[in-house]
C-alpha positions in Angstrom: -167.2 58.2 -130.5 -165.0 56.1 -128.2 -164.3 52.5 -128.2 -166.7 51.8 -125.4 -170.2 53.1 -124.7 -170.3 55.9 -122.1 -171.9 53.9 -119.4 -169.4 51.1 -119.6 -166.1 52.9 -119.4 -165.9 53.1 -115.6 -166.4 49.4 -115.1 -163.9 48.6 -117.9 -161.3 51.0 -116.5 -161.8 49.4 -113.1 -161.3 46.0 -114.6 -158.1 47.1 -116.4 -156.7 48.5 -113.1 -157.5 45.2 -111.3 -155.7 43.3 -114.1 -152.7 45.5 -113.9 -152.5 45.3 -110.1 -153.0 41.6 -109.9 -151.0 40.6 -113.0 -147.8 42.1 -111.8 -145.8 40.6 -109.0 -142.4 41.4 -107.7 -139.7 38.8 -107.4 -136.6 38.9 -105.1 -134.7 41.2 -107.6 -137.7 43.7 -107.6 -138.1 43.0 -111.3 -141.7 42.9 -112.6 -142.9 39.4 -113.3 -146.2 38.6 -115.0 -148.1 35.5 -114.4 -149.1 34.8 -118.0 -152.0 32.4 -117.4 -153.6 34.5 -114.7 -153.3 37.7 -116.8 -154.8 36.0 -119.9 -157.7 34.6 -117.8 -158.4 38.1 -116.6 -158.2 39.5 -120.1 -160.8 37.0 -121.3 -163.0 38.2 -118.4 -162.6 41.8 -119.6 -163.2 40.7 -123.2 -166.6 39.1 -122.3 -167.5 42.2 -120.1 -166.6 44.5 -123.0 -168.8 42.5 -125.5 -171.7 42.6 -123.0 -171.2 46.3 -122.5 -171.5 46.8 -126.3 -167.8 47.6 -126.9 -166.8 48.0 -130.5 -165.1 45.3 -132.5 -161.9 47.4 -132.5 -161.9 47.4 -128.7 -162.5 43.6 -128.3 -159.9 42.9 -131.0 -157.4 45.0 -129.2 -157.9 42.8 -126.1 -157.3 39.7 -128.2 -154.2 41.3 -129.7 -152.8 41.9 -126.2 -153.2 38.2 -125.5 -151.3 37.3 -128.6 -148.5 39.7 -127.6 -148.5 38.2 -124.1 -148.1 34.7 -125.6 -145.2 35.8 -127.9 -143.4 37.5 -125.0 -143.8 34.4 -122.8 -142.5 32.3 -125.6 -139.5 34.6 -126.1 -138.7 34.6 -122.4 -138.8 30.8 -122.3 -136.3 30.7 -125.2 -134.1 33.1 -123.5 -134.1 31.1 -120.3 -133.2 27.9 -122.2 -130.4 29.6 -124.0 -128.8 31.0 -120.9 
């Protein structure tokens, strides 16, 4: 048994692709830059869709864990910018 019901995987995969494609932008140095707020807003949208689709608690918690990691990475990058 997967994390998502069979009928919901396509829509959730599509949502994940949209998040990836919208969440990553290129700056002048061609380095990947993520807009943290926009990415987290999109992850919340996916979280709600996953719950509505009957996703397991493991799957919805994984989405929340990703948001925590995003916050920590953003915080670390802010500290790095201040120090340099």
